[in-house]
N, C-alpha and C positions, 0 to 999 in steps of 0.2 A: 164376316159380312153377311148380311141377311139377304134373303131372296129378293126382297123389295129393292134393296140397294143395288144388287146386280142387274135387276130389270131396269132401273133408272139409268145405270151406267150404259147399258146396251142401247137404250132409247137415245141417250145423249150422243153416243158414238154414231148411231144411225143418222141423227140430225146433222152432226158435223160432216159426215160423208155426203149426205144429201146436199148440203150447202156447197161443199167443194165441187160436186158434180154439176150443180146448177150454175155456178160461176164459170166453170170450164165450158159448158154448153152455151151459155149466154155470150161468152167471148167469141166462140165460133160463129154464132149467128150475127153478132155485131160486125165481125171482120168480113163475113160474106156480104152483108148489107152495104158496108162501106165500099167494098170492091165493086159491086154491081153499080152502085150509085156513081162512083168515080169514073168508071168506064163509060157509062151512059152520058155523064156530063161532058167528058172529053170529046165524045162523038158529036153531041148536040151543039155544044158551045164553040168548040175549036175545030169542028169538022174533021176530026181524026178518023182514020179507018178503024174498024173494030180491032184488028191486030195491033195497030200502032197505039190505040188507046189502052189495050191490055199491057203492052210493053211499057208504056208510060207510067203505068201503075205497078210496075215490077211484078206482073202476073202473066202466066201463060193463058192461052185460050182455054186450055183444059181446066185450069184453076177457076176461070170465070164461069165456065159451064157447070162445074161442081158447085160453085157458090149459088148459082141460079137454082140448081136442083135442090140444094139444101133449103133454100128459102121457100121453094114451091112445096117441098115435102112437108115442111112444118107450117106452111101457110103464113109466113112472116114476111110479107112483101109490102 
């Protein structure tokens, strides 16, 4: 195997790892955005308390706050 072939394999391996990591990260942000949106909608539309809205979304208050922080941190709101 030539040096060029090894370099190409390393580049391809890095690309695959980058894609995998991007998918994982995108999924986390999507889940966070959906949770925040669902809780807000339940509070606005159905007049649920914050705690009940979180419970209705099968999330804890802490999970909601973590989702909000994740979205703020990455400025994806």
